[in-house]
C-alpha positions in Angstrom: 63.1 78.0 -75.7 62.2 80.6 -73.0 64.4 82.7 -71.3 62.4 85.5 -69.2 64.9 88.1 -67.9 64.0 90.6 -65.3 65.4 94.2 -64.4 63.2 96.0 -61.1 62.5 100.1 -61.6 63.3 103.1 -64.0 67.1 103.1 -62.9 67.8 99.5 -64.9 66.2 101.3 -67.5 69.9 100.7 -69.5 70.5 97.4 -68.8 67.6 96.4 -70.2 68.4 98.1 -73.5 71.5 96.3 -73.8 70.3 93.4 -72.8 67.8 93.7 -76.2 70.0 95.0 -78.3 73.0 92.4 -77.8 71.4 91.1 -81.5 72.5 94.6 -82.8 75.4 94.8 -81.0 76.7 91.3 -83.0 75.5 92.4 -86.5 77.3 96.0 -85.7 80.3 93.8 -85.0 79.8 92.1 -87.8 79.4 94.6 -90.4 82.6 96.4 -88.9 84.8 92.9 -89.4 83.1 92.7 -93.3 84.6 96.2 -93.8 88.1 95.8 -92.7 87.8 91.6 -94.4 86.9 94.1 -97.7 89.7 96.3 -97.8 92.2 93.1 -96.8 90.5 90.9 -99.3 90.1 93.1 -102.6 92.2 95.8 -102.1 90.0 99.3 -101.8 90.3 102.2 -99.9 88.8 103.1 -97.1 88.5 106.6 -97.6 87.8 105.8 -101.5 85.9 102.6 -102.6 87.6 103.3 -105.9 90.7 103.3 -104.9 93.6 100.9 -103.9 94.2 100.8 -100.2 97.6 101.2 -99.5 99.7 98.4 -97.8 99.8 100.3 -94.5 95.3 100.5 -94.9 96.1 97.1 -95.8 97.8 95.7 -92.4 95.5 97.8 -90.5 93.0 96.1 -91.7 94.0 93.1 -91.1 95.9 94.1 -87.5 92.5 95.7 -86.3 90.3 92.7 -87.4 92.8 89.8 -85.6 92.1 92.4 -82.4 88.7 92.4 -82.9 88.7 88.8 -82.3 91.3 88.8 -79.6 88.8 91.1 -77.7 85.8 89.0 -78.7 87.3 86.4 -77.7 88.0 87.7 -74.3 84.2 87.5 -73.4 84.2 84.1 -75.0 82.3 85.8 -77.5 82.1 84.9 -81.1 81.0 86.7 -84.9 80.9 83.4 -86.6 
């Protein structure tokens, strides 16, 4: 499959960078999701990975993961 993206002019330089960096954004969001998952699943504190996470940290991490998925879904995107 071939995809051709055309942008005219220097003023669209930010649009070009956004189009080219889409995959990097997906990877970064995936890394963030995995970090939040680690807090919930393994109960590691976000501040000190050798410490047990508080119930508040785990609840917050879980809620943030859910909100990320809701936002992505609103844009017809997913991390899978």
